C-alpha positions as CSV (number, residue, x, y, z in Angstrom):
1,M,1.9,-66.4,1.3
2,T,1.2,-62.7,1.6
3,A,0.2,-61.0,5.1
4,P,-3.4,-59.6,5.2
5,T,-3.5,-56.2,4.8
6,P,-5.0,-54.2,7.9
7,M,-8.3,-52.4,7.3
8,D,-8.0,-49.1,6.4
9,P,-10.3,-47.1,9.3
10,V,-12.2,-44.9,6.3
11,A,-13.3,-48.0,5.1
12,Q,-14.8,-49.2,8.3
13,P,-19.1,-49.1,8.1
14,V,-20.8,-46.5,8.8
15,R,-22.2,-47.4,12.4
16,L,-26.2,-46.2,12.4
17,L,-28.7,-45.8,14.9
18,I,-32.3,-45.5,13.7
19,V,-34.8,-43.9,16.2
20,D,-38.8,-43.8,15.6
21,D,-41.6,-44.6,17.3
22,D,-43.4,-46.6,14.5
23,P,-42.2,-50.0,14.2
24,L,-43.1,-49.8,10.6
25,V,-41.0,-47.0,9.5
26,R,-37.8,-48.8,11.8
27,A,-38.5,-51.6,9.8
28,G,-38.5,-50.1,6.7
29,L,-35.5,-47.9,7.3
30,A,-33.7,-51.2,8.3
31,L,-34.7,-52.7,5.6
32,M,-33.2,-50.2,3.0
33,L,-30.4,-49.3,5.1
34,G,-29.2,-52.5,6.2
35,G,-28.7,-53.4,2.3
36,A,-25.8,-51.0,2.1
37,D,-22.5,-52.7,2.5
38,D,-21.2,-49.8,4.0
39,I,-23.4,-49.1,7.0
40,D,-24.2,-51.4,10.0
41,I,-26.9,-50.7,11.6
42,V,-25.7,-50.7,15.5
43,G,-29.3,-50.6,17.2
44,E,-33.1,-49.2,17.5
45,A,-34.9,-46.8,19.5
46,A,-38.5,-46.2,19.6
47,D,-37.8,-43.0,21.5
48,G,-35.8,-40.2,22.4
49,S,-35.4,-41.3,25.8
50,E,-33.8,-44.4,24.9
51,V,-31.2,-42.1,22.7
52,A,-28.5,-41.5,25.7
53,D,-28.0,-44.7,26.9
54,L,-27.7,-46.5,23.5
55,V,-24.9,-43.9,22.6
56,D,-23.0,-44.6,25.2
57,R,-23.4,-48.4,24.7
58,L,-23.5,-48.7,20.7
59,R,-21.1,-45.6,19.6
60,P,-23.0,-45.0,16.6
61,D,-21.2,-43.0,14.3
62,V,-25.2,-41.3,12.6
63,V,-28.1,-41.4,14.7
64,L,-31.2,-41.0,12.2
65,M,-33.6,-39.2,14.4
66,D,-37.7,-38.9,14.1
67,I,-38.8,-35.5,15.2
68,R,-42.1,-36.4,16.5
69,M,-42.1,-39.0,19.5
70,P,-44.6,-39.3,22.4
71,T,-42.2,-39.6,25.9
72,M,-39.4,-37.3,24.3
73,D,-39.2,-35.7,21.1
74,G,-36.1,-36.0,18.4
75,L,-35.9,-32.1,19.1
76,T,-34.9,-32.4,22.5
77,A,-33.1,-35.5,22.1
78,T,-30.8,-34.2,19.4
79,E,-30.2,-31.0,21.9
80,A,-29.0,-33.4,24.7
81,L,-27.0,-35.8,22.4
82,R,-25.3,-32.9,20.6
83,T,-23.7,-31.3,24.0
84,R,-21.7,-34.5,24.3
85,P,-17.9,-34.0,23.5
86,D,-18.0,-37.4,21.7
87,A,-21.9,-36.9,19.9
88,P,-22.9,-38.6,16.5
89,E,-23.9,-36.8,13.9
90,V,-27.2,-36.5,13.7
91,I,-29.9,-36.6,10.5
92,V,-33.5,-35.2,11.8
93,L,-36.0,-37.5,9.8
94,T,-39.3,-35.8,9.1
95,T,-42.7,-35.8,7.2
96,F,-42.3,-32.4,6.5
97,H,-40.0,-29.9,4.9
98,A,-39.3,-26.6,6.8
99,D,-40.7,-25.4,9.8
100,E,-39.8,-24.0,13.4
101,Q,-39.3,-27.6,14.2
102,V,-36.6,-28.7,12.0
103,L,-35.0,-25.3,12.0
104,R,-34.5,-25.9,15.8
105,A,-33.0,-29.5,15.4
106,I,-30.5,-28.0,13.0
107,R,-29.8,-25.1,15.2
108,A,-29.1,-27.8,17.9
109,G,-26.4,-29.1,16.0
110,A,-28.1,-31.7,13.3
111,A,-26.5,-32.3,10.3
112,G,-29.6,-32.1,8.0
113,F,-32.4,-33.5,7.5
114,V,-34.5,-36.1,5.3
115,L,-38.1,-36.3,4.8
116,K,-39.5,-39.9,5.2
117,D,-40.8,-40.5,1.7
118,T,-37.4,-40.0,0.2
119,S,-35.9,-42.8,-2.0
120,P,-33.8,-45.7,-0.7
121,A,-31.0,-44.6,-2.5
122,R,-31.2,-40.9,-1.4
123,I,-31.1,-42.0,2.6
124,V,-28.5,-44.1,2.0
125,D,-26.5,-41.4,0.6
126,S,-27.1,-39.2,3.2
127,V,-26.1,-41.4,5.8
128,R,-22.7,-41.9,3.9
129,R,-22.3,-38.1,3.2
130,V,-22.9,-36.7,7.0
131,A,-20.8,-39.4,8.2
132,A,-17.9,-38.0,6.0
133,G,-18.6,-34.7,7.4
134,D,-20.5,-33.3,4.4
135,P,-24.0,-31.9,5.8
136,V,-27.3,-32.9,3.9
137,L,-28.9,-29.8,3.1
138,S,-30.4,-29.0,-0.1
139,P,-30.2,-25.6,-1.6
140,A,-34.1,-25.2,-2.1
141,V,-34.8,-26.6,1.6
142,T,-31.7,-24.0,2.9
143,R,-33.1,-21.3,1.9
144,R,-36.8,-22.0,2.9
145,L,-35.1,-22.7,6.2
146,M,-33.3,-19.0,6.2
147,A,-36.7,-17.8,5.2
148,R,-38.3,-19.0,8.3
149,A,-35.1,-18.2,10.5
150,A,-34.7,-14.7,9.4
151,G,-38.6,-13.9,9.5
152,T,-39.4,-13.3,6.0
153,G,-42.4,-14.9,6.7
154,P,-45.2,-13.0,9.2
155,G,-44.1,-11.3,11.7
156,G,-40.6,-10.3,10.4
157,G,-39.8,-6.8,10.0
158,R,-38.1,-4.9,7.9
159,D,-36.2,-2.8,10.2
160,S,-35.2,-6.1,11.7
161,R,-33.8,-7.3,8.8
162,V,-32.2,-4.3,7.9
163,D,-30.1,-4.6,11.3
164,R,-29.4,-8.3,10.8
165,A,-28.2,-7.5,7.6
166,D,-25.5,-5.0,9.3
167,R,-24.6,-7.2,11.5
168,A,-24.2,-10.0,9.1
169,R,-22.1,-7.8,6.6
170,R,-20.0,-6.7,9.6
171,R,-19.0,-10.5,10.7
172,I,-18.3,-11.1,6.6
173,A,-16.2,-8.9,6.4
174,T,-13.7,-10.3,9.2
175,L,-13.5,-13.2,6.7
176,A,-10.5,-13.7,4.6
177,D,-11.3,-14.0,0.7
178,R,-11.0,-17.5,0.1
179,E,-13.6,-18.3,3.6
180,R,-16.0,-15.5,2.4
181,E,-16.1,-17.4,-1.4
182,V,-16.5,-21.1,0.5
183,A,-19.4,-18.9,3.0
184,I,-21.1,-17.8,0.1
185,A,-21.1,-21.5,-1.5
186,V,-22.1,-22.9,1.9
187,G,-24.8,-20.4,1.5
188,R,-26.0,-21.8,-2.0
189,G,-26.4,-25.6,0.0
190,R,-23.5,-26.9,-2.1
191,S,-21.9,-29.7,-0.7
192,N,-18.0,-29.8,0.1
193,A,-17.1,-31.6,-2.9
194,E,-19.2,-29.2,-5.3
195,I,-17.4,-25.9,-3.7
196,A,-14.2,-27.9,-4.2
197,A,-14.6,-28.4,-7.8
198,A,-15.8,-24.7,-8.0
199,L,-13.4,-23.0,-6.6
200,Y,-10.5,-25.4,-7.7
201,L,-9.6,-26.7,-4.0
202,S,-9.4,-30.1,-2.4
203,V,-12.0,-31.0,-0.3
204,A,-9.6,-31.5,2.3
205,T,-9.2,-27.5,2.2
206,V,-12.7,-26.5,1.9
207,K,-13.7,-28.8,5.3
208,T,-11.0,-27.0,7.0
209,Q,-12.0,-23.3,5.6
210,V,-15.8,-23.9,6.8
211,S,-14.3,-25.5,10.1
212,R,-12.6,-22.3,10.3
213,I,-15.7,-20.0,10.1
214,L,-17.9,-22.2,12.6
215,A,-15.1,-21.7,15.0
216,R,-14.7,-18.0,14.3
217,F,-18.2,-17.1,15.0
218,D,-19.3,-20.0,17.3
219,F,-21.6,-21.7,15.1
220,N,-22.1,-25.5,15.2
221,N,-23.7,-26.3,11.4
222,R,-23.5,-24.9,8.3
223,V,-26.9,-23.8,8.5
224,Q,-25.8,-20.5,10.6
225,I,-23.1,-19.6,7.9
226,A,-26.0,-19.7,5.5
227,L,-28.0,-17.6,7.5
228,L,-25.4,-15.2,7.8
229,V,-24.6,-15.0,4.1
230,Y,-28.4,-15.2,3.6
231,D,-28.9,-11.8,6.3
232,A,-25.5,-9.9,4.7
233,G,-27.0,-10.0,1.6
234,L,-24.7,-12.3,-0.6
235,L,-27.2,-14.4,-2.1
236,D,-29.0,-11.5,-3.9
237,D,-27.6,-12.5,-7.4
238,D,-29.6,-16.0,-7.1
239,G,-32.5,-14.9,-5.7
240,A,-32.1,-15.7,-1.9
241,G,-31.0,-12.9,-0.3
242,P,-33.0,-11.1,2.0
243,A,-35.5,-8.1,1.0
244,A,-34.5,-4.6,0.8
């Protein structure tokens, strides 16, 4: 009789905590995500104030976090959670696209966000990608976030944009050529797999390059890399660069 093969740690289901104040939304998410063989819903919470204790007890890999909740909102909960050395990844769950609240969550260390009306298959895929270390930010959404953060809307002055561009170019100049290429690809919203295919690298190498860029600039997520590239004017060729 052949001895059983030990389970590969990589094959372990993703442990997911769902946080939303609407019980119907939680039930719907649990139904759609619970049907995936590789996702294990370990718990649910109705408010951000419950998250810390549940994370301590349940040790989720990913937290699907609603932004707007009555006692402690998802932004505050995300900021508190991501200060922990053993913090799980956070996906922000929202009913709108890009605004200051989503940007604040990303800056706090959230790995991305999905809309509540996103298709079930895409939400499942988002959880899988984030658990694998590949943050979820579409190119269109990334650009909207960058435009908001860069102040290209009301109140954004030309002088401040020029100053940001100068600072960004100086920082980009400290990167090695390959790091610069990876940073630009991140700025275009490409996944690790897409970057690897475009630059003829392994996904592991891309992850290493992204980690180096994050560490060099003391960033905690890919959107901050995208913002830097955007400010430096390196996305001008696809219409995503800052105004002159």
